C-alpha positions as CSV (number, residue, x, y, z in Angstrom):
1,M,25.7,-27.4,35.8
2,M,23.2,-25.2,37.6
3,D,23.5,-25.0,41.4
4,P,20.5,-25.8,43.7
5,Q,20.0,-22.2,44.4
6,S,19.7,-21.4,40.7
7,S,17.3,-24.3,40.2
8,T,15.1,-22.9,43.0
9,R,15.1,-19.5,41.3
10,L,14.1,-21.2,38.0
11,N,11.0,-22.7,39.6
12,E,10.1,-19.5,41.5
13,C,10.2,-17.3,38.4
14,A,8.2,-19.4,36.1
15,D,5.1,-17.1,36.4
16,M,6.2,-14.9,33.5
17,L,4.2,-16.2,30.5
18,P,5.7,-16.9,27.1
19,P,4.0,-15.2,24.2
20,P,1.2,-17.2,22.5
21,P,2.4,-19.1,19.3
22,G,1.0,-17.8,16.1
23,T,1.5,-17.0,12.4
24,F,2.6,-13.6,11.2
25,V,2.9,-11.6,8.0
26,D,6.6,-10.9,8.2
27,R,9.6,-11.2,10.5
28,E,9.2,-7.7,11.9
29,E,5.7,-8.3,13.0
30,L,6.7,-11.6,14.7
31,I,9.5,-9.8,16.6
32,Q,7.2,-6.9,17.6
33,H,4.6,-9.4,18.9
34,V,7.2,-11.2,21.1
35,G,8.7,-8.0,22.3
36,D,5.5,-6.3,23.2
37,F,4.2,-9.4,25.1
38,A,7.6,-9.8,26.9
39,I,7.4,-6.2,28.2
40,S,3.9,-6.8,29.5
41,Q,5.3,-9.7,31.5
42,G,8.4,-7.9,32.8
43,Y,11.1,-9.4,30.7
44,V,12.9,-8.2,27.5
45,V,13.9,-10.2,24.5
46,S,16.6,-9.7,22.0
47,I,17.7,-11.6,18.8
48,K,20.0,-14.5,19.7
49,Q,20.4,-15.9,16.2
50,S,19.0,-14.9,12.8
51,K,19.0,-16.1,9.3
52,R,17.0,-13.1,8.1
53,D,15.1,-14.9,5.3
54,R,14.5,-18.2,7.2
55,V,14.7,-18.2,10.9
56,V,15.0,-15.9,14.0
57,V,15.7,-17.1,17.5
58,L,14.7,-14.7,20.3
59,G,16.0,-15.1,23.9
60,C,15.5,-13.2,27.1
61,D,18.5,-11.0,27.9
62,R,17.5,-10.3,31.4
63,G,18.8,-13.0,33.8
64,G,20.3,-16.4,34.2
65,I,22.7,-17.9,36.7
66,Y,25.2,-15.7,38.6
67,R,28.7,-15.8,37.2
68,N,31.2,-17.5,39.5
69,R,33.7,-14.8,40.6
70,R,34.7,-16.3,44.0
71,K,38.2,-15.8,45.3
72,S,39.7,-18.4,47.6
73,D,40.5,-16.0,50.4
74,E,37.0,-14.5,50.5
75,S,34.8,-15.1,53.5
76,S,31.3,-16.6,53.0
77,A,29.6,-13.2,53.6
78,E,32.0,-11.4,51.3
79,R,31.5,-14.0,48.6
80,I,27.7,-13.6,48.7
81,R,27.9,-9.8,48.7
82,N,30.3,-9.7,45.8
83,R,28.3,-12.2,43.8
84,K,25.2,-10.1,44.1
85,T,26.8,-6.7,43.5
86,G,29.7,-7.5,41.1
87,S,28.1,-9.8,38.6
88,R,25.0,-10.0,36.5
89,L,22.5,-12.7,35.5
90,T,23.1,-14.3,32.2
91,N,21.9,-17.2,30.1
92,C,18.1,-17.2,30.8
93,P,16.7,-20.4,29.3
94,F,13.8,-18.6,27.6
95,E,13.7,-19.1,23.8
96,A,11.2,-18.3,21.1
97,V,11.8,-19.4,17.5
98,G,10.3,-17.9,14.3
99,K,10.5,-19.8,11.0
100,K,9.4,-18.8,7.6
101,Q,7.0,-21.4,6.1
102,D,5.1,-20.9,2.8
103,G,5.6,-17.1,2.9
104,L,4.5,-16.6,6.5
105,W,6.4,-16.6,9.7
106,V,5.4,-19.2,12.3
107,L,6.2,-18.6,16.0
108,T,6.9,-21.5,18.4
109,I,8.2,-21.5,21.9
110,R,11.2,-23.7,22.5
111,N,11.4,-22.9,26.2
112,G,9.1,-20.5,28.0
113,I,10.7,-20.6,31.5
114,H,12.8,-17.9,33.1
115,N,15.2,-18.0,36.0
116,H,15.0,-14.4,37.2
117,D,12.5,-11.9,38.6
118,P,10.4,-9.8,36.3
119,I,11.4,-6.2,35.7
120,K,9.2,-3.9,37.8
121,D,10.0,-0.8,35.9
122,I,10.9,-1.1,32.2
123,K,13.1,2.0,32.5
124,E,15.5,-0.1,34.4
125,H,16.4,-2.0,31.2
126,P,19.6,-0.7,29.4
127,Y,17.7,-0.5,26.1
128,S,15.6,2.3,27.6
129,R,18.7,4.4,27.6
130,R,19.1,4.4,23.9
131,F,18.6,7.5,21.8
132,S,15.8,8.0,19.2
133,E,16.7,8.6,15.6
134,Q,15.9,12.3,16.0
135,E,18.2,12.5,19.1
136,V,21.0,10.9,17.1
137,L,20.7,13.5,14.4
138,L,20.8,16.2,17.1
139,I,23.9,14.6,18.7
140,K,25.6,14.7,15.3
141,E,24.8,18.4,14.8
142,M,25.9,19.4,18.3
143,T,29.1,17.3,18.0
144,E,29.9,19.2,14.8
145,A,29.3,22.4,16.6
146,G,31.9,21.5,19.2
147,L,29.7,20.6,22.2
148,K,31.0,18.0,24.8
149,P,29.0,14.9,25.7
150,R,27.7,16.3,29.0
151,Q,26.7,19.5,27.3
152,I,24.9,17.5,24.6
153,L,23.1,15.4,27.2
154,K,22.0,18.5,29.1
155,R,20.4,20.0,26.0
156,L,18.7,16.7,25.0
157,R,17.1,16.5,28.5
158,Q,15.7,20.0,28.0
159,S,13.3,18.6,25.4
160,N,13.1,15.1,26.9
161,P,13.3,15.2,30.7
162,E,12.8,11.5,30.9
163,L,15.9,10.6,29.0
164,L,17.9,8.0,30.9
165,S,21.1,8.0,28.8
166,T,24.5,8.8,30.2
167,P,27.6,10.5,28.8
168,K,28.9,7.0,28.0
169,H,26.0,6.5,25.6
170,V,26.8,9.8,23.9
171,Y,30.4,8.7,23.4
172,N,29.2,5.4,21.9
173,V,27.0,7.3,19.4
174,K,29.8,9.6,18.5
175,A,32.0,6.6,17.8
176,K,29.4,5.2,15.4
177,L,29.0,8.6,13.7
178,R,32.8,8.7,13.1
179,Q,32.4,5.4,11.3
180,G,29.6,6.8,9.2
181,N,26.9,4.7,10.9
182,T,23.7,6.7,11.7
183,T,21.4,3.6,12.0
184,V,19.4,3.6,15.2
185,R,17.8,0.4,16.5
186,N,14.1,1.0,17.2
187,F,12.9,0.2,20.7
188,K,9.9,2.5,20.6
189,S,7.9,0.2,23.0
190,L,10.6,0.8,25.6
191,R,10.3,4.6,25.3
192,S,8.0,6.7,27.4
193,E,4.8,7.5,25.5
194,N,4.8,11.1,26.6
195,S,8.2,11.8,25.3
196,V,8.2,15.3,23.8
197,V,10.9,14.4,21.2
198,R,9.1,11.2,20.2
199,N,5.8,12.8,19.8
200,N,7.3,15.6,17.7
201,L,9.1,13.1,15.6
202,L,6.0,11.1,14.9
203,S,4.0,14.2,14.0
204,V,6.5,15.6,11.4
205,S,8.5,12.7,10.0
206,E,7.6,11.3,6.6
207,P,7.6,7.5,6.0
208,S,10.9,6.2,4.9
209,W,9.6,5.2,1.5
210,R,8.6,8.7,0.8
211,Q,12.1,10.1,1.6
212,R,13.5,8.4,-1.5
213,N,13.6,10.2,-4.8
214,P,12.0,8.7,-6.7
215,S,10.1,6.7,-4.1
216,R,9.3,3.0,-4.2
217,V,5.6,2.6,-3.4
218,P,5.1,0.1,-0.5
219,N,2.5,-2.6,0.0
220,L,0.2,-2.4,2.9
221,I,0.1,-5.8,4.7
222,G,-1.3,-6.4,8.1
223,G,-1.4,-2.7,9.0
224,R,2.2,-2.0,8.0
225,F,3.6,-0.3,4.9
226,V,6.3,-2.7,3.8
227,E,8.7,-2.6,0.9
228,S,8.3,-5.4,-1.6
229,Q,11.2,-7.8,-2.0
230,S,10.5,-7.9,-5.7
231,F,13.3,-6.6,-8.0
232,A,10.8,-6.0,-10.8
233,T,9.1,-2.6,-10.8
234,I,7.0,-0.3,-13.0
235,E,7.8,3.3,-13.4
236,V,5.2,5.9,-12.6
237,I,5.8,8.8,-14.9
238,N,4.5,12.4,-14.7
239,P,2.8,12.7,-18.1
240,A,3.4,16.4,-18.3
241,T,7.2,16.2,-17.7
242,Q,8.2,12.5,-18.2
243,Q,9.9,12.6,-14.9
244,V,9.8,9.4,-12.8
245,V,7.6,10.0,-9.8
246,S,7.9,6.6,-8.2
247,H,8.5,2.9,-8.8
248,V,5.7,0.3,-8.3
249,P,6.8,-3.2,-7.4
250,L,5.4,-6.3,-8.9
251,T,4.4,-7.9,-5.6
252,T,5.7,-11.4,-5.1
253,N,3.4,-14.4,-4.6
254,E,4.5,-14.7,-1.0
255,E,3.7,-11.1,-0.3
256,F,0.3,-11.5,-1.8
257,R,-0.5,-14.6,0.3
258,A,0.7,-12.6,3.3
259,A,-1.8,-9.8,2.5
260,V,-4.6,-12.3,2.1
261,F,-3.7,-14.0,5.3
262,A,-3.6,-10.7,7.2
263,A,-7.1,-9.9,5.8
264,K,-8.4,-13.3,6.7
265,R,-6.9,-13.1,10.2
266,A,-8.4,-9.6,10.8
267,F,-11.9,-10.6,9.6
268,P,-13.4,-12.3,12.7
269,L,-12.6,-9.4,15.1
270,W,-13.6,-6.7,12.6
271,R,-16.9,-8.4,11.7
272,N,-17.8,-8.6,15.4
273,T,-16.9,-4.9,15.9
274,P,-20.2,-2.9,16.3
275,I,-21.2,-1.2,13.2
276,T,-21.4,2.1,15.1
277,V,-17.7,1.8,15.8
278,R,-17.0,1.0,12.2
279,Q,-19.0,4.1,11.2
280,R,-16.9,6.2,13.5
281,V,-13.8,5.2,11.6
282,M,-15.5,6.4,8.4
283,F,-16.5,9.7,10.1
284,K,-12.9,10.3,11.0
285,F,-11.7,9.1,7.6
286,Q,-13.9,11.6,5.7
287,E,-12.6,14.4,8.1
288,L,-9.0,13.4,7.2
289,I,-9.7,13.3,3.5
290,R,-11.0,16.9,3.7
291,R,-7.9,17.9,5.6
292,D,-5.6,16.4,3.0
293,I,-7.7,17.0,-0.1
294,E,-5.1,19.3,-1.6
295,K,-2.3,16.8,-1.2
296,L,-4.5,14.1,-2.8
297,A,-5.4,16.3,-5.7
298,I,-1.7,17.2,-6.4
299,C,-0.7,13.6,-6.2
300,I,-3.4,12.7,-8.7
301,T,-2.5,15.4,-11.1
302,T,1.2,14.6,-10.9
303,E,0.7,10.9,-11.7
304,H,-2.4,11.0,-13.9
305,G,-2.1,14.4,-15.6
306,K,-5.7,15.7,-15.2
307,A,-6.1,19.4,-14.3
308,L,-6.2,20.1,-10.6
309,K,-9.9,21.0,-10.6
310,D,-10.7,17.6,-12.1
311,A,-8.5,16.0,-9.5
312,Y,-10.4,17.8,-6.8
313,D,-13.6,16.5,-8.3
314,D,-12.2,13.0,-8.3
315,V,-11.5,13.2,-4.5
316,L,-14.9,14.9,-3.8
317,R,-16.9,12.2,-5.6
318,G,-15.0,9.6,-3.7
319,L,-15.7,11.4,-0.5
320,E,-19.4,11.0,-1.2
321,A,-18.9,7.3,-1.0
322,V,-17.2,7.6,2.4
323,E,-20.0,9.8,3.6
324,H,-22.5,7.3,2.4
325,A,-20.7,4.6,4.4
326,C,-21.1,6.7,7.5
327,G,-24.9,6.0,7.4
328,L,-24.9,2.3,6.5
329,A,-26.3,1.2,9.9
330,S,-29.9,1.8,8.8
331,L,-29.4,-0.2,5.6
332,Q,-28.2,-3.2,7.6
333,I,-31.6,-3.8,9.1
334,G,-33.1,-7.2,8.3
335,E,-36.6,-8.5,8.3
336,F,-38.7,-10.2,11.0
337,V,-41.8,-12.3,10.7
338,S,-43.5,-13.2,13.9
339,N,-45.3,-16.5,14.6
340,V,-44.8,-18.1,11.2
341,S,-46.1,-21.3,12.9
342,N,-47.2,-21.9,16.5
343,G,-44.6,-20.2,18.7
344,I,-42.1,-20.0,15.8
345,D,-40.5,-16.7,14.5
346,A,-38.4,-16.2,11.4
347,Y,-36.0,-13.4,10.7
348,S,-33.2,-12.5,8.3
349,I,-30.0,-10.7,9.0
350,R,-27.2,-9.3,6.7
351,E,-23.6,-10.4,7.5
352,P,-20.3,-9.6,5.8
353,I,-19.0,-12.2,3.4
354,G,-15.3,-12.1,4.3
355,V,-12.2,-11.1,2.4
356,C,-13.1,-8.9,-0.7
357,A,-10.8,-7.5,-3.3
358,G,-10.9,-4.5,-5.7
359,I,-9.0,-4.0,-9.0
360,C,-8.8,-0.4,-10.0
361,P,-8.2,1.5,-13.3
362,F,-6.1,4.6,-13.7
363,E,-8.9,7.0,-14.7
364,F,-10.1,7.9,-11.2
365,P,-7.3,7.2,-8.7
366,A,-9.3,8.3,-5.6
367,L,-12.9,7.8,-6.6
368,I,-12.9,4.2,-7.6
369,P,-10.8,2.8,-4.6
370,L,-13.2,4.7,-2.3
371,W,-16.2,3.3,-4.1
372,M,-14.9,-0.2,-3.4
373,F,-13.4,-0.4,0.0
374,S,-15.3,2.2,2.0
375,T,-18.6,0.3,1.8
376,A,-17.0,-3.1,2.0
377,I,-15.1,-2.5,5.2
378,T,-17.9,-0.5,6.9
379,Y,-20.0,-3.6,6.5
380,G,-17.4,-5.7,8.3
381,N,-15.5,-7.2,5.5
382,T,-11.7,-7.0,5.1
383,F,-10.2,-5.9,1.8
384,I,-7.4,-6.4,-0.7
385,L,-6.9,-3.4,-2.9
386,K,-4.9,-3.6,-6.1
387,P,-4.4,0.1,-7.2
388,P,-3.7,1.1,-10.8
389,E,0.0,0.7,-11.6
390,K,0.0,4.0,-13.6
391,D,-1.1,6.2,-10.6
392,P,-1.0,4.3,-7.3
393,G,-0.1,7.3,-5.1
394,A,-3.7,8.3,-4.2
395,S,-4.6,4.8,-3.1
396,V,-1.6,4.7,-0.7
397,M,-2.4,8.1,0.7
398,L,-6.0,7.1,1.3
399,A,-4.8,3.9,3.1
400,E,-2.5,6.1,5.3
401,L,-5.5,8.3,6.2
402,V,-7.9,5.4,7.0
403,M,-5.2,3.8,9.2
404,E,-4.9,7.2,10.9
405,A,-8.6,7.2,11.4
406,G,-8.3,4.1,13.5
407,L,-8.9,1.2,11.0
408,P,-7.5,-2.0,12.7
409,N,-4.5,-3.7,11.2
410,G,-5.2,-6.1,8.4
411,V,-8.7,-4.8,7.5
412,L,-7.4,-3.0,4.4
413,N,-4.3,-4.3,2.6
414,I,-2.7,-3.1,-0.7
415,V,-0.8,-5.1,-3.2
416,H,0.7,-3.8,-6.4
417,G,1.4,-5.5,-9.7
418,N,-0.1,-6.3,-13.1
419,N,-1.5,-9.5,-14.6
420,E,0.0,-11.9,-12.2
421,I,-1.6,-10.2,-9.2
422,I,-4.9,-10.1,-11.0
423,N,-4.7,-13.8,-11.6
424,A,-3.8,-14.4,-8.0
425,I,-6.8,-12.4,-6.8
426,C,-9.1,-14.3,-9.1
427,D,-7.8,-17.7,-8.0
428,D,-7.3,-17.3,-4.3
429,D,-9.9,-19.4,-2.4
430,D,-10.0,-17.0,0.6
431,I,-11.2,-14.0,-1.5
432,K,-15.0,-14.2,-1.7
433,A,-15.8,-11.2,-3.9
434,I,-14.1,-9.0,-6.5
435,S,-14.9,-5.5,-7.8
436,F,-13.4,-4.6,-11.1
437,H,-13.3,-1.5,-13.1
438,G,-11.2,-1.2,-16.3
439,P,-10.8,-2.0,-20.0
440,S,-13.3,-4.2,-21.7
441,S,-11.0,-7.1,-22.5
442,A,-9.6,-7.2,-18.9
443,G,-13.1,-7.0,-17.4
444,A,-14.3,-10.0,-19.5
445,Y,-11.3,-12.0,-18.5
446,V,-11.6,-11.2,-14.7
447,Y,-15.3,-12.0,-14.7
448,A,-14.8,-15.3,-16.5
449,R,-11.9,-16.4,-14.4
450,A,-13.2,-15.3,-11.0
451,S,-16.7,-16.7,-11.7
452,S,-15.3,-20.1,-12.6
453,K,-14.0,-20.1,-9.0
454,R,-17.5,-19.4,-7.7
455,K,-16.7,-15.9,-6.5
456,R,-19.0,-12.9,-6.6
457,V,-17.9,-10.5,-9.3
458,Q,-19.0,-7.0,-10.4
459,S,-17.2,-5.7,-13.4
460,I,-17.6,-2.3,-15.1
461,V,-15.7,-1.9,-18.3
462,G,-14.9,0.9,-20.7
463,A,-18.1,2.6,-22.0
464,K,-19.0,4.4,-25.2
465,N,-21.4,7.0,-24.0
466,H,-23.5,9.0,-26.4
467,A,-25.1,12.5,-26.5
468,V,-28.1,13.1,-28.8
469,V,-28.5,16.7,-29.8
470,M,-31.9,17.7,-31.1
471,P,-32.3,20.8,-33.4
472,D,-34.2,22.7,-30.7
473,A,-31.6,22.3,-28.0
474,G,-30.3,25.4,-26.2
475,V,-27.1,26.4,-27.9
476,D,-24.9,27.6,-25.0
477,P,-25.9,25.0,-22.4
478,T,-25.4,22.2,-24.9
479,L,-22.0,23.4,-26.1
480,N,-20.8,23.8,-22.6
481,A,-21.9,20.3,-21.7
482,L,-20.4,18.7,-24.9
483,V,-17.0,20.4,-24.3
484,A,-16.9,19.6,-20.6
485,A,-18.0,16.0,-21.0
486,G,-16.1,15.3,-24.2
487,F,-12.7,16.8,-23.2
488,G,-12.8,16.8,-19.4
489,A,-9.9,15.0,-17.6
490,G,-8.2,14.6,-21.0
491,G,-11.0,12.2,-22.1
492,H,-9.7,9.8,-19.4
493,K,-13.0,9.0,-17.8
494,C,-15.6,6.3,-18.2
495,M,-18.5,8.8,-18.1
496,S,-17.1,11.0,-20.9
497,M,-19.4,11.6,-23.8
498,N,-17.0,11.4,-26.7
499,M,-19.7,10.5,-29.3
500,V,-22.4,13.0,-30.3
501,V,-25.3,12.3,-32.6
502,F,-26.6,15.5,-34.1
503,V,-30.2,15.0,-35.3
504,G,-30.8,17.0,-38.4
505,G,-27.1,17.5,-39.2
506,L,-24.0,19.0,-37.7
507,S,-23.8,22.2,-39.7
508,P,-25.6,24.5,-37.3
509,W,-23.3,23.4,-34.5
510,E,-19.9,22.8,-36.0
511,E,-18.4,26.3,-36.1
512,K,-19.5,27.2,-32.5
513,L,-18.3,23.8,-31.2
514,V,-14.9,24.3,-32.7
515,E,-14.6,27.8,-31.3
516,R,-15.6,26.6,-27.8
517,A,-13.0,23.7,-28.0
518,K,-10.2,26.1,-29.1
519,E,-10.8,28.2,-26.0
520,L,-9.6,25.3,-23.7
521,K,-6.2,26.0,-22.1
522,V,-4.0,23.0,-22.7
523,T,-1.1,22.7,-20.2
524,A,0.2,20.7,-17.3
525,G,-2.5,19.9,-14.8
526,T,-0.6,21.7,-12.0
527,E,-0.8,25.0,-13.7
528,P,-3.5,27.3,-12.2
529,D,-5.3,28.0,-15.5
530,A,-5.2,24.4,-16.8
531,E,-8.3,23.1,-18.4
532,L,-7.0,20.1,-20.4
533,G,-3.9,18.2,-19.2
534,P,-1.9,15.5,-20.9
535,V,-3.0,11.9,-21.5
536,I,-1.6,9.2,-19.2
537,N,1.4,7.9,-21.3
538,K,3.0,7.7,-24.7
539,Q,1.2,4.5,-25.6
540,A,-2.2,6.4,-25.1
541,V,-0.9,9.1,-27.4
542,E,0.0,6.6,-30.1
543,R,-3.3,4.8,-29.8
544,V,-5.3,8.0,-30.2
545,Y,-3.2,9.1,-33.2
546,T,-3.8,5.7,-34.8
547,L,-7.5,5.8,-34.4
548,I,-7.7,9.4,-35.7
549,Q,-5.7,8.4,-38.8
550,S,-7.9,5.3,-39.3
551,S,-11.0,7.4,-39.2
552,I,-9.7,9.8,-41.8
553,G,-8.7,6.9,-44.0
554,S,-12.3,5.6,-43.6
555,G,-13.9,8.8,-44.8
556,A,-14.3,10.9,-41.7
557,R,-13.4,14.6,-41.7
558,L,-11.0,16.1,-39.2
559,V,-12.6,19.3,-38.1
560,L,-10.2,20.3,-35.4
561,D,-6.8,18.6,-35.2
562,G,-5.1,18.5,-31.7
563,R,-2.2,16.4,-32.7
564,N,1.4,17.5,-32.4
565,I,0.5,20.3,-30.0
566,V,3.5,21.9,-28.2
567,V,3.0,23.2,-24.7
568,P,5.7,25.8,-23.7
569,G,7.7,24.5,-20.7
570,Y,6.3,21.0,-21.1
571,E,7.6,20.1,-24.6
572,N,8.1,16.4,-23.6
573,G,4.5,16.0,-22.2
574,N,1.9,13.6,-23.6
575,F,-0.4,16.4,-24.8
576,I,-3.2,16.1,-27.3
577,G,-5.3,19.2,-28.0
578,P,-9.0,19.1,-28.4
579,T,-9.9,17.1,-31.5
580,I,-13.2,17.0,-33.4
581,I,-14.0,14.4,-36.1
582,S,-17.2,14.6,-38.2
583,N,-18.9,12.3,-40.7
584,V,-18.2,9.4,-38.4
585,T,-20.2,6.2,-39.0
586,V,-20.9,3.2,-36.8
587,N,-18.6,1.0,-38.9
588,M,-15.4,2.9,-38.2
589,D,-12.8,1.7,-35.7
590,C,-12.8,5.0,-33.8
591,Y,-16.5,4.4,-33.0
592,K,-16.3,0.7,-32.1
593,E,-13.0,0.8,-30.1
594,E,-12.2,2.5,-26.8
595,M,-10.5,5.8,-27.3
596,L,-9.2,7.4,-24.1
597,G,-8.3,10.9,-25.3
598,P,-9.7,14.4,-25.9
599,V,-11.4,13.4,-29.1
600,L,-15.1,14.2,-29.9
601,L,-16.7,12.0,-32.6
602,C,-19.6,13.6,-34.4
603,L,-22.3,11.4,-36.0
604,Q,-25.5,12.5,-37.8
605,A,-29.1,11.2,-37.8
606,D,-32.2,12.3,-39.6
607,T,-34.7,11.5,-36.9
608,I,-34.8,10.9,-33.1
609,E,-35.8,7.3,-33.9
610,E,-32.6,6.8,-35.9
611,A,-30.5,8.4,-33.1
612,I,-32.1,6.0,-30.5
613,N,-31.4,3.0,-32.7
614,M,-27.8,4.1,-33.1
615,V,-27.4,4.4,-29.3
616,N,-29.1,1.0,-28.7
617,G,-26.9,-0.6,-31.4
618,N,-23.6,0.0,-29.5
619,K,-23.1,-2.9,-27.1
620,Y,-20.6,-1.1,-24.9
621,I,-22.7,2.0,-24.2
622,D,-23.2,2.7,-20.5
623,G,-25.2,5.9,-20.6
624,A,-26.7,8.5,-22.9
625,S,-28.0,12.1,-22.8
626,I,-30.4,14.0,-24.8
627,F,-30.3,17.8,-25.3
628,T,-33.7,19.3,-26.2
629,T,-36.4,21.7,-25.2
630,S,-39.1,19.2,-26.1
631,G,-40.6,17.2,-23.2
632,I,-42.1,14.8,-25.7
633,A,-38.7,14.0,-27.3
634,A,-37.1,13.7,-23.9
635,R,-39.8,11.3,-22.6
636,K,-39.5,9.2,-25.8
637,F,-35.7,9.1,-25.5
638,Q,-35.9,8.2,-21.8
639,T,-38.4,5.4,-22.5
640,E,-36.9,3.8,-25.5
641,V,-33.1,4.1,-25.0
642,E,-31.5,0.9,-23.6
643,V,-29.0,2.2,-21.1
644,G,-28.6,2.2,-17.4
645,K,-28.1,6.0,-17.0
646,V,-30.0,8.7,-18.9
647,G,-29.3,12.5,-18.9
648,I,-31.7,15.1,-20.0
649,N,-30.0,18.4,-20.9
650,I,-27.0,17.4,-18.7
651,P,-24.0,15.1,-19.4
652,I,-23.9,11.6,-18.0
653,S,-22.6,11.7,-14.4
654,V,-21.8,9.1,-11.8
655,P,-24.8,8.7,-9.6
656,L,-24.7,9.5,-5.9
657,P,-23.6,6.5,-3.7
658,S,-27.2,6.1,-2.5
659,S,-28.1,5.1,-6.1
660,S,-26.7,2.1,-7.9
661,I,-24.3,2.4,-10.8
662,I,-26.4,0.5,-13.4
663,S,-25.9,-0.6,-16.9
664,S,-28.1,-2.7,-19.1
665,K,-25.3,-3.4,-21.6
666,P,-22.3,-5.7,-21.6
667,S,-20.3,-2.8,-20.1
668,F,-21.4,-4.3,-16.8
669,A,-21.0,-8.0,-15.8
670,G,-22.3,-9.4,-12.6
671,D,-25.6,-9.8,-10.7
672,L,-25.1,-7.0,-8.2
673,N,-24.1,-3.4,-9.2
674,F,-22.0,-0.9,-7.4
675,D,-23.2,1.4,-4.7
676,G,-26.8,1.9,-3.4
677,K,-28.7,-1.1,-2.1
678,A,-27.3,-3.3,-4.8
679,G,-23.7,-2.5,-3.7
680,I,-24.7,-3.4,-0.1
681,Q,-26.1,-6.7,-1.2
682,F,-22.8,-7.4,-3.0
683,Y,-20.7,-7.1,0.1
684,T,-23.1,-8.9,2.4
685,Q,-24.9,-12.2,2.6
686,V,-28.4,-12.9,4.0
687,K,-28.8,-15.4,6.8
688,T,-32.3,-16.6,7.6
689,V,-33.0,-17.8,11.2
690,T,-36.0,-19.7,12.4
691,Q,-36.4,-19.9,16.2
692,Q,-38.8,-21.3,18.7
693,W,-38.8,-20.2,22.4
694,S,-42.3,-21.3,23.5
695,E,-42.8,-24.4,25.6
696,L,-43.4,-27.6,23.5
697,P,-46.4,-29.7,24.4
698,T,-45.8,-33.1,25.9
699,G,-47.5,-35.0,23.1
700,D,-46.8,-35.2,19.4
701,V,-44.9,-32.0,18.3
702,T,-44.6,-32.7,14.6
703,S,-47.4,-30.3,13.8
704,Q,-45.6,-27.5,15.6
705,V,-42.7,-27.1,13.3
706,I,-42.4,-25.8,9.8
707,P,-42.3,-28.7,7.2
708,S,-39.0,-29.0,5.3
709,F,-38.9,-29.3,1.6
């Protein structure tokens, strides 16, 4: 039973507030929330009970009633003095309980009352005497070198003068080290922010998931990179060496819901953040991308296989989208109409729509994620990014950089997986809009499933782009363009021109085209002289081989055979050399089906009209180019060809972010395109406001308002 004095203390010390109840993405976030709030109030919590996957009970370890250590022969004064100096407070009644419910952790306060005074200086708490992980490693090294605890402590204080630990704490660490235990409990909120050791550690240490070999790619949920609890993974394989680069988890349904919850929770605060502040995050983000562009390019080449120069281009084109996002403030301006009726004004404003999602293909690991989330979040939305499972590393690195740039927790979240995650994104009611880029069949499926849930969807699928070469075209510029656009990035790009229609016949071009293609250096993308790297995986090799053989069986002629090429030092790589097939017709499988590989299909037409009809007859064409010195032919082609993107004497390229990515063919599904003004409309919704501030007359006012229809 508590004595009257303790009861009085209980009432006197009730001014320390309990943390506000709430819902959290995971257990660690809940504990961090309670711990940080407790420190702000002057008390410290620790785990009292824990069933790690279901419940955690947190209690205050600072206080309680005095232990009864009275001796019968002590005087009253001695008893009081000994009680205050020889015992400590225990059993504070404070208790916070976190329970896992439907994949999220819910915090409730069982008892928010304390029976002790608040801590005036957090350094008084014993936890502040604990060593950091780096300090433990130093203790281990100095112990092995024969140094004594006091000597070790003296050296540690040279780099961290604020260290409060004692030789006893060093002895405790040495005892754990002898048992093989180097685990350090993290109490970073208790450590001084200007600690030299801590700042150095944060600046040079790699995330724990990167320290594994191969690494296990984490999800990003609520601002934290967390390892998935899923046992199922997909191997990310270097296509040049067949070495396993990392493992991608198949995110569980609970983790996906946690990511959506984090995005939904972050949305109200982020949408109310001034757009100038959001733009500053993008300014810093583009600065960090430039700083780490080499790391990003190497990561892309390692996972995708494309040559380093193509990987650099991938990042640079994505950087353009970030730079475009830095100037979105002027595009947010609405419209205002004054005095639409007596004393009544009307205006429209653009607002973010909420939680958006992006599903990315493997062709451009940096460009397409940056297309999607940079505009979306700058406009005040929050985002769920599903990276390609074949090469997710660039997406994770970009997420690290944007978090470093100051993006608040929960604004960008990453979940990995395959079809199940795609279905979850399409079905979740909290996700308002989806951007998709990928294969034709998957794009049609996503568009149909998400549209049935009344979501906004924009879907770009694999395209069959054409080049029309007129007899009068400049030889060298045309050959350079055909080789670059047909074989660049190993044929793994949606803007590649792997179908060429030669008006008047192939004969004048064939020999020179083969010579130019043979000059390409085929090797691992990381080699300095690489021009053509491997394709993404063995399945892609088999598909290309199958379509090549099918075309030969249908009557096509193999002009240059790139199959069975062997690259010294990379004998196990997924290499296909430049391949040219002539006499291709529109009825062949190689023409109708998507072929992601360094294969150039050559068709022939007698006139420009026949070539234009051939282009217009392909339902999956996204863009087309014409190579000619005739302005009349170029104008005719530009006018009559039914595509969204036209090139004249240049290959098809991705437009600048200020222009929309447009297609008039089924390769695009949706009402609003990517980028430009259309992209801004996709990620925002218009709200029209009608207002009246003038004084109303005392009589009949029905004539003063706008009639409703």
